[in-house]
Every structure is written in structure tokens, then in C-alpha cells.
C-alpha positions as CSV (number, residue, x, y, z in Angstrom):
1,M,20.6,72.8,155.3
2,T,22.8,71.4,152.5
3,Q,19.7,70.4,150.5
4,S,18.3,73.9,150.9
5,W,21.6,75.4,149.6
6,N,21.7,73.1,146.6
7,R,18.1,73.9,145.8
8,S,18.9,77.7,146.0
9,L,21.9,77.3,143.7
10,T,19.9,75.4,141.2
11,Q,17.2,78.0,141.2
12,A,19.8,80.8,140.8
13,L,21.4,79.2,137.8
14,A,18.0,78.7,136.2
15,R,17.1,82.3,136.7
16,S,20.4,83.6,135.3
17,G,20.1,81.4,132.2
18,D,23.6,79.9,132.7
19,A,24.3,76.4,131.7
20,P,27.0,74.0,132.8
21,P,30.4,74.5,130.9
22,L,30.9,72.4,127.8
23,T,33.8,70.0,127.5
24,V,35.3,69.9,123.9
25,P,37.8,67.1,122.9
26,R,41.4,68.2,122.5
27,D,41.8,67.5,118.7
28,P,38.7,69.3,117.5
29,A,39.6,72.2,119.8
30,R,43.1,72.4,118.3
31,E,41.6,72.3,114.7
32,A,39.1,75.0,115.6
33,A,41.8,77.2,117.0
34,R,44.0,76.7,113.9
35,R,41.2,77.7,111.6
36,E,40.5,80.8,113.7
37,L,44.1,81.9,113.8
38,S,44.5,81.4,110.0
39,K,42.2,84.2,109.3
40,D,43.7,87.4,107.7
41,L,42.5,89.4,110.6
42,Y,45.3,88.0,112.7
43,H,48.1,88.4,110.1
44,Q,47.7,92.0,108.9
45,N,50.9,93.1,110.7
46,D,53.1,90.0,110.0
47,P,56.5,90.7,108.4
48,S,56.8,90.2,104.6
49,L,58.5,87.2,103.1
50,F,61.5,89.3,102.3
51,Q,61.7,90.5,105.8
52,R,61.5,87.0,107.2
53,A,64.2,85.8,104.8
54,L,66.4,88.8,105.9
55,D,65.8,88.0,109.5
56,T,66.8,84.4,108.9
57,L,70.0,85.5,107.1
58,W,71.0,87.8,109.9
59,D,70.3,85.1,112.5
60,W,72.5,82.7,110.5
61,I,75.3,85.3,110.3
62,G,75.0,86.0,114.0
63,D,75.3,82.3,114.8
64,L,78.3,82.0,112.4
65,F,80.0,85.0,114.0
66,D,79.4,83.6,117.5
67,T,80.8,80.2,116.5
68,A,83.9,81.8,114.8
69,S,84.5,84.0,117.8
70,T,84.5,81.1,120.2
71,A,86.9,79.2,118.0
72,T,89.3,82.1,117.5
73,P,92.0,82.8,120.1
74,G,91.0,86.0,121.8
75,G,87.3,85.6,121.1
76,T,85.6,88.4,119.3
77,L,88.6,90.7,119.4
78,G,90.8,88.0,117.8
79,L,88.2,87.4,115.1
80,L,88.1,91.1,114.4
81,V,91.9,91.2,114.0
82,V,91.8,88.3,111.6
83,V,89.1,89.9,109.5
84,L,90.9,93.2,109.3
85,T,94.2,91.5,108.4
86,V,92.5,89.5,105.5
87,A,90.8,92.7,104.3
88,A,94.2,94.5,104.3
89,V,95.9,91.8,102.3
90,V,93.1,91.7,99.7
91,G,93.1,95.5,99.4
92,A,96.9,95.5,98.9
93,L,96.6,92.8,96.2
94,W,93.8,94.6,94.5
95,W,95.8,97.9,94.5
96,R,98.9,96.2,93.2
97,L,97.4,93.9,90.5
98,G,94.3,95.9,89.6
99,T,90.8,94.5,88.9
100,P,90.9,90.8,88.1
101,R,90.2,90.1,84.5
102,R,90.2,87.2,82.2
103,Q,93.4,86.5,80.3
104,P,93.2,89.1,77.5
105,S,93.5,88.2,73.9
106,S,93.6,90.8,71.1
107,T,90.6,90.9,68.9
108,A,91.0,94.3,67.4
109,A,93.5,95.4,64.8
110,L,97.0,96.3,65.8
111,F,97.1,99.5,63.7
112,D,94.6,102.2,63.3
113,D,93.3,103.5,60.0
114,R,96.2,106.0,59.5
115,P,99.3,104.1,58.3
116,R,102.6,105.2,59.8
117,S,106.2,104.1,59.2
118,T,108.4,102.3,61.6
119,A,110.3,105.5,62.4
120,E,107.1,107.3,63.3
121,H,106.0,104.5,65.6
122,R,109.4,104.5,67.3
123,A,109.5,108.2,67.7
124,A,106.0,108.2,69.2
125,A,107.1,105.4,71.6
126,E,110.2,107.3,72.7
127,A,108.1,110.4,73.3
128,H,105.6,108.6,75.5
129,A,108.5,106.9,77.4
130,A,110.1,110.3,78.1
131,Q,106.9,111.4,79.7
132,G,106.5,108.1,81.7
133,H,103.4,107.1,79.7
134,W,104.4,103.4,79.6
135,N,101.2,102.0,78.3
136,Q,101.3,104.1,75.2
137,A,105.0,103.6,74.8
138,V,104.6,99.8,74.8
139,Q,101.8,100.0,72.3
140,E,103.7,102.2,69.9
141,R,106.9,100.0,70.2
142,M,104.9,96.9,69.4
143,R,103.5,98.6,66.4
144,A,107.0,99.6,65.4
145,I,108.2,96.0,65.6
146,V,105.4,94.8,63.3
147,R,105.8,97.6,60.9
148,A,109.5,97.1,60.6
149,L,109.0,93.4,59.8
150,E,106.5,94.4,57.2
151,E,108.9,96.9,55.7
152,R,111.5,94.2,55.5
153,A,109.0,91.9,53.8
154,L,109.3,89.4,56.7
155,L,105.6,89.9,57.3
156,D,102.9,90.5,54.7
157,A,101.2,93.9,55.2
158,R,97.9,92.5,56.2
159,P,95.1,94.9,57.4
160,G,93.4,93.9,60.6
161,R,96.3,91.8,61.9
162,T,96.3,91.5,65.7
163,A,99.4,91.5,68.0
164,D,99.0,87.8,68.7
165,E,98.8,87.0,65.0
166,A,101.8,89.2,64.2
167,A,103.9,87.5,66.9
168,A,102.9,84.0,65.6
169,D,103.6,84.9,62.0
170,A,107.0,86.5,62.9
171,G,108.0,83.6,65.0
172,R,108.0,81.3,62.0
173,T,110.4,83.6,60.2
174,L,112.4,84.5,63.3
175,P,112.2,81.3,65.5
176,A,115.0,82.4,67.8
177,H,112.8,85.2,69.0
178,T,109.5,83.4,69.2
179,D,109.1,83.5,73.0
180,R,110.1,87.2,73.1
181,L,107.6,88.1,70.4
182,R,104.9,86.3,72.3
183,T,105.8,88.1,75.4
184,A,105.7,91.5,73.6
185,A,102.3,90.6,72.2
186,R,101.0,89.7,75.6
187,D,102.3,93.0,77.1
188,F,100.5,94.8,74.3
189,D,97.3,92.9,75.0
190,D,97.6,93.5,78.8
191,V,97.7,97.2,78.5
192,T,95.3,97.6,75.5
193,Y,92.6,95.1,76.5
194,G,93.4,93.8,79.9
195,G,93.4,97.0,81.9
196,R,97.0,96.4,83.2
197,R,99.6,99.1,83.6
198,A,102.9,98.9,81.8
199,T,106.2,99.6,83.5
200,E,109.5,101.0,82.5
201,Q,110.9,97.5,82.6
202,S,108.2,96.2,80.2
203,Y,108.9,99.0,77.8
204,S,112.7,98.4,78.0
205,R,112.1,94.7,77.3
206,I,110.1,95.4,74.1
207,A,112.4,98.2,73.0
208,A,115.4,95.8,73.3
209,L,113.5,93.2,71.2
210,D,112.9,95.8,68.5
211,L,116.6,96.6,68.3
212,D,117.6,93.0,68.3
213,L,115.2,92.1,65.5
214,E,116.8,94.9,63.4
215,H,120.0,92.9,63.4
216,T,118.5,89.4,63.1
217,K,118.8,87.3,60.0
218,P,115.5,85.6,59.1
219,H,115.2,81.9,58.9
220,L,114.5,81.1,55.3
221,T,112.5,78.0,54.5
222,T,111.2,76.4,51.3
223,A,107.9,77.9,51.9
224,N,109.1,81.5,51.9
225,T,112.0,81.1,49.4
226,P,110.0,82.3,46.4
227,H,108.7,85.2,48.5
228,T,112.2,86.3,49.5
229,A,113.5,85.7,46.0
230,A,111.1,88.2,44.7
231,H,112.5,90.8,47.1
232,P,116.3,90.4,47.0
233,T,117.0,93.9,48.4
234,H,115.0,93.0,51.6
235,Q,117.2,90.0,52.3
236,G,120.2,92.3,52.5
237,A,118.3,94.7,54.8
238,A,117.4,91.8,57.1
239,K,121.0,90.9,57.8
């Protein structure tokens, strides 16, 4: 009976055209599958390179957030409090100090094309100060200082001079005020080129320097003796 069943099965397979299953070795099968799956047909809906990079970034941020939340007391809520506190501190500093900038240095001329006297610069400075326009007040007062030194022949009237150059030149003639002159030039640069805001205190400081310089006797050296000798009336005005 068994022999009859086997004979019937063989005849059925022969009639159906089926053949025994083929056995393919593992490595060739893997290689064939890899070649098949590498065809463009299977990758038409794959995410772009940018999308994959973005997904990787968000995964990394998520892992970092999870790690930080487990290390922070209070978990995620504690981490949120820390982040908000840091953001508040940074915002307060940004509002108080303004946009961070490089240390300004004057590269443009101190005066504009229209020459004005010391009295005119001082009057403009006082007018701005009366309205609380401290930036303009500091600028005009620094110009008044330099113009006054030029009118007293303690500085040469040099077109294109910057505030830093004026402070350096005046410091050699008035060494007792070198530091204050440099501070005044820095205040001028801060509000003119550095985007800073002047205050009433900074204007009061530069105004006091202007008044003190009016009553300061210059330091005469061998180098500037001929220069001062040619202007005897200016020496008396400098006292």
C-alpha cells in the first residue's frame, strides 16, 4: 500500500511539472538579496540625506535631554527650571549690556566737516544733556575738550584726528590727566562706534574733565618749547 501511495505521488508531481525545492548556500543567497534590495525600485520613498541628518540630530538631542533630566534633581521639571533660570539671566545681561561687540576703536574723524568753536560744542553738549540725550552730550563734550586744547595751541589742529589720537597727544602735554583723557576717548568710542548707551554719570565725568583741563597748566618739554615760544599768549591762557 505504501509503495502504491509513493508511486501515485511521483506520478502526480510529474503531471504537475513541479520539481523538488532547490537548496541555495547561505552566502550566495545573502549576496543575491543584497543586490535585489539595492535596486532603486525599493528606495523611491526613502528619506533624503538632510532628513536623515535631521532625524539623527533630534535623536541626539532627545538622548541628551533624557540624560540631563535623569542627572538633574527633580527630573524633567528640575531641568526645565534650570533652563528657564539660565535663559532669564542671559536675557537680563543682554538687556543691561546690549549686544556684545568687539572693543571699539575710533577710525573715523572726531569732527565733522563744519568747524565749530569750543563754546559751540559745549553749548550743544549742555542742550543734549538737558534733554537726557546722553550719547550726543558725551560726543559733543569730547569734541569741546579737543577743540579747547587746539584753541590753546596745546594740540595742533589736525584734520581727521580721532578721539584716541587726541587723548594720546593731549596726554603728553597734560600727563596728570592721561588716564582721564583715555577714559573720555573710550566713552566717546563706546557710544559712537560700540553701540553703547551713555549715562548721566559718564557725561558728568567728561564734563568735569573739560572744566579741569581749562585750569590745568601744560607740561612743557624741550620738544614743545619752540612751539609754545611761538605762541606766548597761549601759555598765559593755559594757566
